[in-house]
VONU-904035 format. One record per residue: residue in one letter; x, y, z of N, C-alpha, C, O, CB in turn. Coordinates in steps of 0.1 Angstrom, whole numbers, plus 5000, padded with zeros to 4 digits. Glycine has a CB too. Example, Ala and Ser with C-alpha at 12.3 -4.5 7.8 and 13.67 -1.06 7.14 Angstrom:
// VONU-904035
A513249435078512349555078513249675078514249675085511349555090 S512849785071513749895071512950005079513450115080514149945057 
// end
This chain:
// VONU-904035
M232468538061233068668060233368708045232968808041234268688068 L233968618038234268638024233068648016232868728007235268528019 Q232068558019230768558012230068688014229468748005229968438016 S230068738026229468868030230068978022229269068016229568898045 K231368988021232069098013231669077999231469177992233569088015 L231668957993231368937979229968977976229669047966231568787976 L228968947985227568997984227469147983226769197975226768937995 I228269217992228269367992228769417979228169507973229069418004 V229869357974230469407961229469387950229269467941231769337958 I228769267950227769237939226669327940226169387930227369087940 L226069357952224969447953225369587949224569657943224469447968 A226569637953226969767949227069777933226569877928228369797955 G227569677927227569677912226269677906226069747896228369547908 V225269597912223969597907223269737908222569777899223069487914 M223569797919222969927922223470037912222670117907223169977936 V224770037909225270127900224770107886224470197879226870117900 V224669977882224169947869222669987868222270037858224269797866 A221869957878220469997878220270147878219470197870219769947891 A221170217885221070367885221370417871220670507865221970427895 A222470367865222870407851221770377841221470457832224170347847 A221170257842220170217832218970297834218270337824219870067834 G218570327846217370417848217470547842216570597836217070427863 V218670617844218870747839218870747824218470837817220070807845 A219470637818219570627804218270607796218170637785220470507800 Q217270567804215970547797215270677792214470667784214970477806 Q215670787798215070917795215470967781214771047775215371017805 T216570917776217070977764217770867756218170757762218071097766 K217970877743218770787735220270787738220970697736218470797721 R220670907743222070927747222370847760221570857769222471077748 A223370777760223670697772223970787784224570897783224970607770 Q223570737796223770807809224370707818223870597820222470877814 N225470747824226170657833226170717847226470837848227570617829 A225970637858226070697871226970607879226970477879224670697878 V227870667887228770597896228670667910228770787911230270597891 V228370587920228370637934229470577942229570447942226870617941 T230170657949231270597958230970647972230470767974232670637954 A231170567982230970607996231670508005232070398000229470608000 Q231870538017232470448027231570328030231970218031232870518040 T230270358031229270258034228070268025227570378022228870268049 M227470148021226270148014225370048020225769938024226570107999 E224070078022223069988027221869978018221270088015222670028042 Y221669868012220569848003219369778010219569668015220969757990 D218169838009216969778015216169728003215469807996216169888024 W216269597999215569547987214069547989213369547979216069417984 A213469548001212069558003211569697999210469707994211669518018 A212269798002211869937999212469997987212170107983212170028011 N213469917981214169967969214870097972214770197964213269977957 T215570107983216370227986217770187989218070077994215670297999 V218670277986220070267989220570387997220370497993220870247976 E221170358009221670468017223170458016223770358018221170448032 F223770578012225270588011225670688022225070788025225670637997 S226870658029227370748039228870748039229470648035226870708053 G229470858043230870868044231570908031231770828022231470738049 G231771038029232471088017231671048004232370997995233871038017 T230371058004229571017993229771107980229771227982228071007997 K229971047969230171117956229371047945229470927943231671127953 L228471127938227771077927228271147914228371267914226171107929 V228671067904229171127892228271077880228070957879230671087889 L227571167873226771137861227471177849228071287849225371197862 T227471097839228071137826227071097815226370997816229471067823 G226971187805225971157794225171277792225671387788225071037797 Q223771267793222871377790223171497800223271607795221471327793 H223371467812223771567822225071527828225171417835222671587833 D226171597825227471567832227471647845227571767845228671617822 A227371567856227271627869227971557880228271437878225771637873 T228371627890228971567902228271627914228071747915230471587902 M227971537924227371577937228171507948228371387947225871547937 T228571587958229171527970228371577982227871687983230671567971 A228371487992227671518005228071408015228571298011226071518003 P227871428028228171328038227371208036227771088038227971388051 T226071218032225171108030224271138018223971248015224271078043 M223771028012222871028001221870908002222370798006223571027987 A220670937999219670827999219070817984218670927979218470848009 V219070707978218670687965217370597965217470487971219770627956 K216370637959215070557958215070507944215170577934213770647961 L214870377942214770307929213370277926212470267935215670177929 S213070257913211670217909211370077915212270007920211570217894 A210070037914209669907919210469797913210669697920208169887916 K210869807900211669697894213169717896213969637892211369697879 A213569827903214969857906215669877893216869837892215569747914 D214969937883215669957870215870097866216370127856214769897859 R215570187876215870337874215770407887215170367897214870397864 V216470517887216570597899215270687899215070757889217870687900 V214570697910213370777911213770907917213271017913212270707920 S214570907928214971027935216371007942216770897945213971077944 V216971127945218171127953218071237963217671347959219471147944 V218371207976218371307986219771307992220171207998217271287997 A220471427991221771437997221671538009221171648007222771487986 N222271498020222271578032223571648033224671588031221971498044 G223471778037224671868036225671858047225571798057224171998036 P226671938043226772028032226871958019227571848017227972128034 V226172008009226071947995226872037985226672157986224671927991 H227671977977228372047966227871987953227871857952229972037968 F227572067943226972017931227572097919227772217920225472027931 S227972027908228472087896227872017884227771897884230072077896 L227372097875226672047863227172117851227272247851225172057865 L227372047840227672107827226372097819225971977816228972037820 T225872207815224572207808224672157793225772157788223872337808 Q223572117788223572087773223672227766223372327771222272017769 A224172217753224272337745222872397743221972327740224972307732 D222872537743221572607740221572627725222372567717221572747747 A220572707720220372727706221572787699221772767687219172817704 N222372857707223672927701224872837703225972867699223873057708 G224672717708225772627710226572647723227672587725226672627698 T226072737732226772767744226472677755225272647758226472917748 R227472617762227272537773227672617786228572697785228072397772 R227072587797227272657809227672557820227172447820226172747813 R228372607830228672527842227972587853228072707856230172517844 I227172507861226572547873227272487884227372367885224972517873 V227772567894228472517906227672567917227472687919229972567906 A227172477926226172517936226572447949227172337949224772487932 T226172507960226272447974225072467982224272557979227572497981 A224872387992223772408001224172348015224772248015222372337996 K223872428025224172378039223172268043223572178051224172488049 G221972278038220872178042220972048035221571958039219572248041 Q220272048023220171928015219871958001219472077997219071828021 A220071857992219671867978218771747975219071637979220971867969 V217671777968216771677964216571677949216271777943215371697972 Y216771557943216671547928215471447926215471337931217971497922 A214571487917213471407913213671367898213671467890212071467916 D213771247895213971207881212871237872213071277860214271057881 D211671217876210471247867210371387862209971417851209171197873 T210771487871210671627867211971687863212071797858210071707879 E213071617866214471657864214671797871215371887866214771677849 I214171797884214371917892215271887903215171787910212971967897 L216271977905217171967917216872087926216972197921218671967912 K216572057938216272167948217272167959217372067966214772147953 L217972277961218972297971218372387982217872487979220372357965 T218472347994217872418005218872448016219872368019216672348011 G218672558023219572588035220772668031221872608029219872468042 G220672798029221872878026222472838013223672798012222972868037 A221672828002222072777989222872887981222473007982220972727981 T223872847974224572937964224672867951224772747951225872987970 A224772947941224972887927225772987919225373107919223672847920 D226772947912227473027902227172967888227272847886228973027905 L226773057879226573017865227673077857227873197856225173067860 L228472987851229673027844229672977830229072877827230972977851 P230373057821230472997807231472877808232472887815231073107797 A231072777801231972657801233172687792233172787784231172537794 E234272617795235472647787235172627772234372547768236672547791 G235772717764235472717750234272797746233872807734235272577746 A233572867756232472957752232973067744234073117745231773007765 A232173107734232573217725232873347732232073397740231473237715 E234073397729234473527735233673637729233573647716235973547734 G233273737737232573857731231173827726230673917719233473917721 G230673707728229373677723228273737731228573827740229173527722 E227073707728225873767736225773697749226173587752224573747727 G225173777758224773727771225873677780226873747783223773627770 L225673557785226573497795228073487790228973487798226073367799 A228273467777229673447772230573567776231773547777229673427757 R229973687778230773807782230873817797231773877802230173927777 A230073747804230073757819231173657825231273547820228773727825 E231873707835232773617842232073517850232373397850233773707850 A230973567857230173477866228873547870228873667872230973437878 I227873467871226673517877226473437890226473317890225373497867 H226373507901226373447914225073467921224573577923227573497923 F224373357924223073357931223173307945223973217948222073267923 T222573377954222473327968220973337972220273417967223373407978 G220573237981219173237986218973127995219873037997218273227974 Q217873128001217573018010217372888003217772778007216273048019 T216672897991216372777982216772817968216372917963214872737984 I217372717961217672737947217172607940217472497944219272757944 T216272627930215772517923216272527908216072627901214172517923 A216872417903217272407890216472307882216372187886218772367889 N215772357872214872267864215772237851215972317842213572337860 L216272107851217072067840216372047827216972057816217871937843 K215072027827214272017815214072147808214172157796212871957818 T213772257816213372387811214572477811214472597806212272447818 S215672437817216872527818216572657826217072757822217472557804 K215872637836215472757845215972737859215972627864213972777844 L216472847865216972847878215972947886215873057882218472897879 T215472897897214572977906215272997919215672897925213172917907 V215273117925215973147937214973207947214373317943217273227936 D214773157959213873217969214773297979215873247982213073107977 D214373417983215073507991216373537984217473517989215473448006 A216273587972217273597962218173717963217773817967216673587948 N219473687959220473797957221273757945221573637943221373807970 L221473847936222173827923223373917922223174037924221273837911 T224473867919225673947916226273897902226373777900226773927927 V226573997894227173967881228474027880228674147883226274017869 E229573947877230873997876231273987861231173877856231873917885 T231774097855232174097841233674117840234274167849231374207833 R234174067829235574077827235974227824235174297818235973997815 A237074267829237674407826238274397812238874307808238774447836 Q237974507804238474517791239874567790240474577780237574607782 
// end
């Protein structure tokens, strides 16, 4: 019994280190990943990890992000040295702090989906499906009275599917609705 618990703790530690190392390979800036859940099942033949029960993924580094969902499935590379994909089954809650743009402005994306969220590491695309919503907000410290989003209180997107391309900084919404709320002067 004690050996079984020790093996689970060791496997969980290896998976977190492998996930963090894999994400860090994309950039020279370090990327760390931590997944917490009530249960974890690692299939070493398929290089997959299934998490269930209050699952939470926290990334820090290139992309500072948090994702929560009842379950998540993580696919690792053949060498188990990087994360290939993550599938979270809903309801899914996702929050991301973007990298600074050319003006030095960072934005926070807060999104939800009733269905699922799928992230592919090779394309850096996150796709939320099933009654998806996303709010694009200026991050704390954004320049007051500046151009574009810095003046907006929030941009709210709703649609059946929302796709966030983290490489190109583009958001695509299918069956789209857009609401912009600005600050009162």
